[in-house]
C-alpha positions in Angstrom: 125.8 112.9 113.6 125.1 109.9 115.9 127.9 109.1 118.3 129.6 106.5 116.1 130.0 109.0 113.2 131.3 111.7 115.5 133.9 109.2 116.9 135.0 108.3 113.4 135.2 112.0 112.4 137.3 113.0 115.4 139.6 109.9 115.0 140.3 111.1 111.4 141.3 114.5 112.9 143.7 112.7 115.3 141.5 113.3 118.4 140.6 110.8 121.1 137.3 109.0 120.5 136.0 110.2 123.9 135.9 113.7 122.6 132.7 112.7 120.7 131.0 111.9 124.0 132.1 115.3 125.4 130.6 117.2 122.4 127.4 115.1 122.6 127.1 115.9 126.3 127.3 119.6 125.6 124.7 119.5 122.8 122.1 117.0 124.1 122.8 117.1 127.9 123.4 120.8 128.3 121.5 121.9 125.2 124.4 124.1 123.9 124.6 125.1 120.3 127.9 127.1 120.3 131.2 125.3 120.1 133.0 128.3 121.7 131.4 127.6 125.2 132.5 123.9 125.3 135.2 124.7 127.8 136.5 121.2 128.4 137.8 121.2 124.8 141.0 122.9 123.8 140.7 126.3 122.1 142.4 124.7 119.0 139.8 122.0 118.9 136.9 124.4 119.4 138.2 126.5 116.5 138.5 123.4 114.3 134.9 122.5 115.1 133.7 126.0 114.4 135.4 126.0 111.0 134.4 122.5 109.9 131.1 121.8 111.6 127.8 123.4 112.4 125.0 122.7 114.9 121.7 123.0 113.0 119.7 126.1 114.1 116.9 126.8 111.6 114.9 130.0 111.9 111.8 129.9 114.1 109.5 132.1 112.2 106.5 132.0 114.6 105.3 130.4 117.8 101.6 130.1 118.6 100.2 129.2 122.0 96.7 127.7 122.4 94.3 128.4 125.2 94.9 124.9 126.4 98.7 125.4 126.6 99.6 123.7 123.4 102.5 125.4 121.5 103.2 125.3 117.8 106.4 126.4 116.2 107.0 127.1 112.5 110.6 126.3 111.4 111.8 127.8 108.2 114.9 126.2 106.6 117.5 127.9 104.4 115.9 126.8 101.1 112.5 128.2 102.1 111.0 124.8 103.1 109.0 124.9 106.3 107.6 122.5 108.9 105.6 122.8 112.1 106.1 121.1 115.4 103.7 120.9 118.3 104.3 120.7 122.1 101.5 119.2 124.1 101.5 119.6 127.9 99.4 117.1 129.8 99.8 117.0 133.6 103.4 115.9 134.1 104.0 114.9 130.5 105.4 117.1 127.8 104.9 115.5 124.4 106.5 116.9 121.2 105.0 116.1 117.8 107.7 116.5 115.2 107.8 116.5 111.4 110.0 114.3 109.1 109.1 115.9 105.7 108.2 119.3 104.4 104.7 118.5 103.2 103.6 115.0 102.3 103.2 113.0 99.1 100.6 110.5 100.2 97.5 112.6 99.4 95.2 111.5 102.3 91.9 113.1 101.5 91.2 114.5 104.9 94.6 115.9 105.9 95.7 119.5 105.6 99.3 118.6 105.2 98.4 116.6 102.1 97.0 119.8 100.6 100.5 121.3 100.8 101.9 118.8 98.4 105.5 117.6 98.9 108.6 119.7 99.1 111.4 117.4 100.4 112.6 115.0 103.1 114.1 116.6 106.2 117.7 115.9 107.1 118.3 114.2 110.4 119.7 117.5 111.7 116.5 119.3 110.9 114.5 116.6 112.6 116.7 116.6 115.7 116.7 120.4 115.9 112.9 120.4 116.5 113.5 118.3 119.6 116.6 120.4 120.7 114.6 123.7 120.3 111.7 122.6 122.5 113.9 120.7 125.0 115.8 124.0 125.6 112.6 126.0 125.7 111.2 123.7 128.4 114.5 123.7 130.3 114.4 127.5 130.5 111.2 127.2 132.6 112.3 124.2 134.7 110.5 121.6 132.7 111.6 118.5 130.7 110.5 116.9 127.5 109.1 113.5 128.2 107.9 112.1 124.9 108.6 112.5 121.1 106.1 111.4 118.5 106.8 111.4 114.7 103.2 112.6 114.0 103.8 115.9 112.4 104.2 116.6 108.7 105.1 113.8 106.4 105.4 110.0 106.4 108.4 109.1 108.5 108.9 105.7 106.8 109.3 107.4 103.4 112.3 109.2 104.9 113.7 106.1 106.7 117.4 106.8 106.5 117.2 110.3 108.0 114.5 109.3 110.5 116.7 106.4 111.6 119.7 108.7 112.2 117.4 111.0 114.3 116.1 108.0 116.3 119.7 107.0 117.0 120.3 110.3 118.7 116.9 110.3 120.5 117.5 106.9 122.0 121.3 107.1 122.7 122.5 107.6 126.2 124.9 110.1 124.6 122.0 111.8 122.9 118.7 112.7 124.4 118.5 109.4 126.2 114.8 108.6 125.6 113.5 105.1 126.2 111.9 103.4 123.2 108.5 103.5 124.7 108.7 107.3 124.8 109.5 107.7 121.1 106.6 106.9 118.8 106.7 106.6 115.0 103.4 107.2 113.3 102.8 105.7 109.8 100.1 105.0 107.3 101.5 101.5 107.1 104.6 101.4 104.8 105.0 97.7 105.5 108.6 96.7 104.6 110.1 99.9 106.2 107.8 99.5 109.3 109.0 96.0 110.0 112.7 97.0 109.3 112.5 99.9 111.8 110.7 97.7 114.4 113.6 95.1 114.2 116.2 97.8 114.6 114.8 100.1 117.3 112.5 99.4 120.3 110.3 102.4 119.5 106.6 102.5 119.7 104.4 102.6 116.6 101.1 104.3 115.8 99.5 103.0 112.6 96.8 105.0 110.8 94.0 102.8 109.5 91.0 105.2 109.4 88.8 102.6 107.8 87.6 99.0 108.2 87.3 98.1 104.4 89.7 98.4 101.5 87.3 100.3 99.3 86.7 102.8 102.0 90.3 103.2 102.9 91.5 103.5 99.3 89.2 106.5 98.9 90.5 108.2 102.0 94.2 107.0 101.7 95.5 106.2 98.2 98.5 104.3 99.8 96.0 101.5 100.6 96.2 100.4 96.9 99.8 99.5 97.6 99.5 98.4 101.2 95.9 97.2 101.8 94.4 96.7 105.2 95.1 93.0 105.7 98.7 93.5 104.8 99.1 96.4 107.2 97.3 94.6 110.1 99.4 91.4 109.4 102.6 93.6 109.7 101.2 95.1 113.0 100.9 91.6 114.4 104.6 90.9 113.5 106.0 93.9 115.3 108.2 92.7 118.2 106.7 94.1 121.4 108.2 94.2 124.9 105.9 92.9 127.7 102.8 95.0 128.2 103.3 97.2 125.2 100.9 97.6 122.3 100.8 99.1 118.8 98.4 102.1 118.6 95.9 102.0 115.8 94.8 105.6 114.8 91.3 106.0 113.5 90.2 109.4 112.4 86.4 109.6 112.6 84.6 111.3 109.7 80.9 112.0 109.9 78.8 109.6 107.8 81.9 108.2 106.2 83.5 105.7 108.6 81.6 106.2 111.9 78.7 103.7 111.7 78.1 100.7 114.0 78.9 98.5 111.1 82.3 100.2 110.7 83.0 99.6 114.3 82.1 95.9 114.1 84.2 95.4 111.0 87.2 97.1 112.6 86.8 94.9 115.7 86.9 91.8 113.5 89.9 93.0 111.6 91.9 93.7 114.8 90.7 90.7 116.9 93.6 89.1 118.8 96.2 91.8 117.9 98.2 93.5 120.6 96.8 96.9 119.8 94.9 99.8 121.3 92.7 102.0 119.2 92.8 105.8 119.4 89.6 107.3 118.1 90.3 110.8 116.8 87.4 113.1 116.1 88.2 114.8 112.8 89.7 118.2 113.2 88.0 120.3 110.5 89.9 122.7 108.3 89.1 124.9 105.4 90.8 122.6 102.8 88.5 119.7 103.4 84.8 118.9 102.9 84.8 116.4 105.8 83.2 117.0 109.1 83.6 115.5 112.6 80.9 113.2 114.0 78.8 114.0 117.0 80.2 113.0 120.4 77.5 110.4 120.9 78.4 108.8 117.6 82.0 108.5 118.7 81.0 107.1 122.1 78.8 104.4 120.4 81.7 103.4 118.1 84.0 103.1 121.1 81.5 101.1 123.1 81.1 98.6 120.2 84.9 98.1 120.1 85.1 97.7 123.9 82.3 95.1 123.8 84.3 93.1 121.3 87.4 93.1 123.5 89.2 95.9 121.7 90.9 98.4 123.9 89.7 101.9 122.7 90.0 105.4 123.9 88.8 108.8 122.5 91.7 111.2 122.0 91.2 114.6 123.6 91.4 117.5 121.1 94.4 119.8 121.8 95.5 123.0 120.0 92.6 123.2 117.7 92.3 127.0 118.1 95.9 127.4 116.6 95.4 124.8 113.9 97.8 122.5 115.8 95.5 119.5 116.1 95.9 116.1 114.3 95.7 116.6 110.6 95.7 120.4 110.7 99.4 121.2 110.1 99.9 123.2 107.0 102.3 125.9 105.9 103.3 127.7 102.7 106.2 125.6 101.5 106.6 127.7 98.4 107.9 130.8 100.3 111.5 131.6 99.7 113.8 133.6 101.9 
């Protein structure tokens, strides 16, 4: 529960509203998941909490560690649904990639998560627990989580109500206390929900385009038939941005599909004048897809064309590929029951 809901609940119990801040401090500040150890609460109140409430703690079925230090956790929920989260260390930064749905319904042709199909939306508690788990894991070794990105399984904006509740807790000074620029929501461009979320929260956005033409994008991403490129880019231009901030455009590069100089020039024309930066992502191959990654010189040529047209562009470094934790590789058996 976000702080306001906790305050309402405790008021209904006849407790002072500040008790909600105390409980929040234990959970998100001290990373405690047991009411019994919240010693500045009375024994009677702790007992009431234990009887009436729970702190989400789904099973962690497996943790894989990459040769580059990337960590991937498989969370299994009570109904058998499962998701993966990925922790990416990079110098002083510790970025956590979290999931918002078990599976995905959008059917992007190149994505391993799409091959899972769709099981269900995650609850806000299940989203927040991914952050709690890794924050505590890092704290145990003297490290701190610095960034959270909704770039795992699922489309966050198709689970807007629960993602919004989770963002409340991530940003709140009585939650994890992240600044908006350190929380990024990745989306294929669900336009009305994207603009609604941008108006409500000062979070960062990463928008997956992956093509420079509608015919091309519709083949790769069926959602383009509902939200075509011009509509998505127009929405990107409307996102309110604080000084110096930009929307990230994600572009997964597929060999001989969307990686030509003509594609680069068309993408530059589409994005001209927008406050964006382009992340070029070399396709991470997996067994469920016929697509292949381009050669490095092809990616470099694509980037150089964007730069020459005044578009800020970088090539994202591959991380966690050896444990299938890289972009587009997350996939688990969501049919398993426990």
